[in-house]
C-alpha positions, 0 to 999 in steps of 0.5 A: 115441154109444153103443157098439153092441157093449157088453153089453145091460144089459136082458139082463145085469141081472135086477133092471133087467129086472124093474123095467123090466117092472113099470114098464109094468104096472098092477094092473088093467084100464084102458080108453081111455075111462076116461083123462083128462088128469091122471089118475095111473096107478100101476104095479107098479114100486116107488117111493121109499118103503116101499109106494109105487109109481111112477106115470104121468100121462096128458098127452093122450088121442085116439081111438086112444091116450094120451100118458103121462109119468113126469115124466122123459120122455113115452111115446107109442104106448101104444095097445096097452096100453089096451083099448077098451070094447066 
């Protein structure tokens, strides 16, 4: 169980905060109808090596959104991050 009174690392640690933000941004627009299972989406967050970026992989797509994974956990509820082409 986590201590609810412990300081929030997101508020106290600026490099952690920036890395978290960059891990949720991609360099360009991605539309929902462009997503297919297995597609790799690079994020703005740096990877392990020089010039590398971390990536998310599309696991599944529905009419309302997509399920992505970063290899460690599945991220759901990303409907708001993908625009529907009009």
